[in-house]
C-alpha positions in Angstrom: 46.4 69.2 -36.4 44.0 68.1 -39.0 40.2 68.2 -38.4 40.0 64.5 -38.6 42.7 64.1 -35.9 41.0 66.6 -33.7 37.6 64.8 -34.0 39.2 61.5 -33.1 41.0 63.0 -30.1 37.8 64.7 -28.9 35.9 61.4 -29.2 38.6 59.6 -27.2 38.5 62.3 -24.5 34.7 62.1 -24.4 34.7 58.3 -24.1 37.5 58.2 -21.6 36.0 60.7 -19.2 32.5 59.4 -19.6 33.6 55.9 -18.7 36.4 56.9 -16.3 34.1 59.1 -14.1 31.5 56.3 -13.9 33.9 53.5 -12.7 33.0 52.3 -9.3 35.9 53.7 -7.3 35.9 57.1 -9.0 32.1 57.5 -8.9 31.9 56.4 -5.2 34.6 58.9 -4.2 33.0 61.8 -6.1 29.5 61.0 -4.8 30.9 61.0 -1.3 32.3 64.5 -1.8 29.7 66.1 -4.1 26.5 64.1 -3.4 24.6 62.3 -6.1 23.2 65.6 -7.7 26.7 67.2 -7.6 28.2 64.2 -9.3 25.6 64.1 -12.0 26.2 67.8 -12.6 30.0 67.3 -12.9 29.5 64.3 -15.1 27.3 66.3 -17.5 29.6 69.3 -17.4 32.6 67.2 -18.4 30.6 65.4 -21.1 29.5 68.8 -22.6 33.1 70.1 -22.4 34.1 67.4 -24.9 31.0 66.9 -26.9 30.3 70.6 -27.8 33.8 71.1 -29.2 33.5 67.7 -31.0 30.3 68.8 -32.8 31.7 72.3 -33.4 34.9 71.0 -34.9 33.0 68.6 -37.3 30.5 71.2 -38.5 33.2 73.7 -39.2 35.1 71.0 -41.2 32.4 68.9 -42.9 33.7 66.7 -45.7 37.3 67.5 -44.8 40.2 65.1 -45.5 40.6 62.2 -47.9 37.5 60.8 -49.6 37.4 57.2 -48.4 34.2 56.1 -50.3 31.5 57.6 -52.4 28.1 55.9 -52.5 25.5 57.4 -54.9 22.3 58.1 -52.9 19.3 57.6 -55.2 15.7 57.8 -54.2 15.5 54.2 -53.0 18.5 54.4 -50.8 17.6 57.9 -49.5 14.1 56.7 -48.4 15.8 53.6 -46.9 18.0 55.9 -44.8 14.9 58.0 -43.8 13.2 54.8 -42.6 16.3 53.8 -40.7 16.5 57.2 -39.1 12.9 56.9 -38.0 13.8 53.6 -36.3 16.9 55.3 -34.7 14.9 58.3 -33.3 12.1 56.1 -32.1 14.6 54.2 -30.0 16.1 57.5 -28.8 12.6 58.8 -27.9 11.7 55.6 -26.1 14.9 55.8 -24.1 14.0 59.3 -23.0 10.4 58.5 -22.1 11.4 55.4 -20.2 15.0 55.3 -19.2 16.7 51.9 -19.2 18.0 50.3 -15.9 21.4 50.4 -17.7 21.3 54.3 -17.9 23.3 56.4 -15.5 20.0 57.3 -13.8 18.3 53.9 -13.9 14.7 53.3 -14.8 12.3 50.4 -14.1 13.9 47.0 -14.7 10.8 45.3 -16.2 11.6 44.4 -19.8 8.9 46.0 -21.9 8.5 47.9 -25.2 11.9 49.3 -26.4 13.7 47.4 -23.7 12.8 44.1 -25.5 14.5 45.5 -28.6 17.7 46.6 -26.8 18.5 47.3 -23.2 20.1 50.6 -24.3 17.5 52.2 -26.6 18.8 55.8 -26.2 22.5 55.1 -26.9 21.9 52.4 -29.5 19.5 54.7 -31.3 22.3 57.3 -31.5 24.6 54.5 -32.7 22.2 53.6 -35.5 22.0 57.3 -36.4 25.8 57.4 -36.8 25.9 54.2 -38.9 23.2 55.5 -41.3 25.1 58.8 -41.8 28.2 56.9 -42.8 26.5 55.7 -46.0 26.5 59.1 -47.7 29.4 60.8 -45.8 32.7 59.2 -46.9 35.3 61.9 -46.2 37.8 61.3 -43.4 36.3 63.9 -41.1 32.8 62.6 -41.7 33.9 59.0 -40.9 35.7 60.1 -37.8 32.7 61.9 -36.5 29.8 59.6 -37.4 31.7 56.3 -36.6 32.2 57.6 -33.1 28.5 57.1 -32.3 28.2 53.3 -32.9 31.7 52.7 -31.4 30.8 54.6 -28.3 27.4 52.9 -28.1 29.0 49.5 -28.1 32.0 50.2 -25.8 30.2 52.6 -23.5 27.2 50.4 -23.0 29.4 47.3 -22.4 31.4 49.3 -19.7 28.2 50.6 -18.1 26.8 47.0 -17.8 30.0 45.7 -16.2 29.8 48.5 -13.6 26.1 48.0 -12.8 26.6 44.2 -12.4 28.7 45.1 -9.4 27.0 48.2 -8.0 23.3 47.6 -8.9 20.5 48.4 -9.2 18.9 45.3 -7.7 17.9 42.7 -10.3 20.2 44.1 -13.0 21.8 40.7 -13.8 18.3 39.2 -14.5 17.5 42.3 -16.6 20.6 41.6 -18.7 19.6 38.0 -19.2 16.1 39.0 -20.4 17.1 41.7 -22.9 19.4 42.0 -26.0 22.4 44.2 -26.1 22.3 45.0 -29.9 19.0 46.2 -31.3 16.5 43.7 -32.7 18.7 40.7 -31.9 16.5 39.2 -29.1 13.8 36.6 -29.3 11.0 39.1 -28.2 11.6 41.7 -30.9 8.1 41.5 -32.3 6.5 41.7 -28.8 8.7 44.7 -28.0 7.5 46.5 -31.2 3.9 45.8 -30.3 4.5 47.2 -26.8 6.0 50.5 -28.0 2.7 52.2 -27.9 1.4 55.2 -29.9 3.2 57.8 -27.8 6.6 56.4 -28.6 5.9 55.7 -32.2 4.5 59.2 -32.8 7.3 60.8 -30.8 9.9 59.0 -32.9 8.2 60.0 -36.2 7.8 63.6 -35.0 11.4 63.8 -34.0 12.6 62.4 -37.3 10.3 64.7 -39.3 11.4 67.8 -37.4 15.1 67.1 -37.9 14.6 66.2 -41.6 12.6 69.3 -42.3 15.1 71.6 -40.6 18.2 69.6 -41.7 19.2 72.0 -44.5 18.9 75.0 -42.2 20.5 73.5 -39.1 23.1 71.1 -40.6 23.2 71.8 -44.3 22.4 69.3 -47.1 
């Protein structure tokens, strides 16, 4: 099996189990047997069982397969990517600091800060991370790996919303009406940026700086 095929299959396995275990009937049955903590433990274990081999397979076969595109990355584009990555990791950090009601472990449902930018800041931030990496990584294995992030962000978040509209938490339908799905597509984007606060902005910048600094050592390139 080619590395590209293996990466695609691992993404499919990750997405299928991630969404399958969280469907209402399956989740309800597992929670009844394992309890909420036990279910979350199983959910995390299965996710890691697919995601760790996915990452390992990619990083042992970087730039494998056919070259699908090659975009020269000069200084202007490179710094544009860095700026985009800062936005992506600011969303990720915001989603960690204040979980969305759309997360598997829901947070407060009041739209504020990053939740005015997207109701899925953590996952959409990772989706943006994947999109930005596609610019300079055009081999088949790269495309299979990095395109999985935005695809999973859209499909996985849509599935999570459909489930939570049925099972809760309370007020979730109103939260969906008040917040945008895709980042920066809502009418309150500027207000959301103003509400991010220094902790989130500094956290996103620090996370981006650390990953950029250690990128050659940890990831190469």
